[in-house]
Residue, then its C-alpha position, 0 to 999 in steps of 0.5 A: m491260617d496254615a498252608i496245607a497244600y499247593e496246586l499247579s493251575g494252567k491259567k493261574g500258576l502256583v496256587l497256595v491252599f490254606r486252612c483257617r485254624r479257627c473255623s477250618q475254612i479252606s481258601r486259595n491264593v495265587a502265589a506271586h513268585e514270578d512277579p519281580g515286585g512280588a513278595d512270594d519266594y518259591a523256595r520258601i513256599l515249598r519249605l513252608l509246605g514241607r515239600s523240599 
């Protein structure tokens, strides 16, 4: 899976968009960057997507 974009949702917050390398299926996952126990780091997410 490759991160290809992100979306800002009013209800869900930051949503990461991925594309499967093998079948090109698109999937979305809600980022856990605001959760103290979450493993997602907002700055790293943006770097991976080439946005900062």
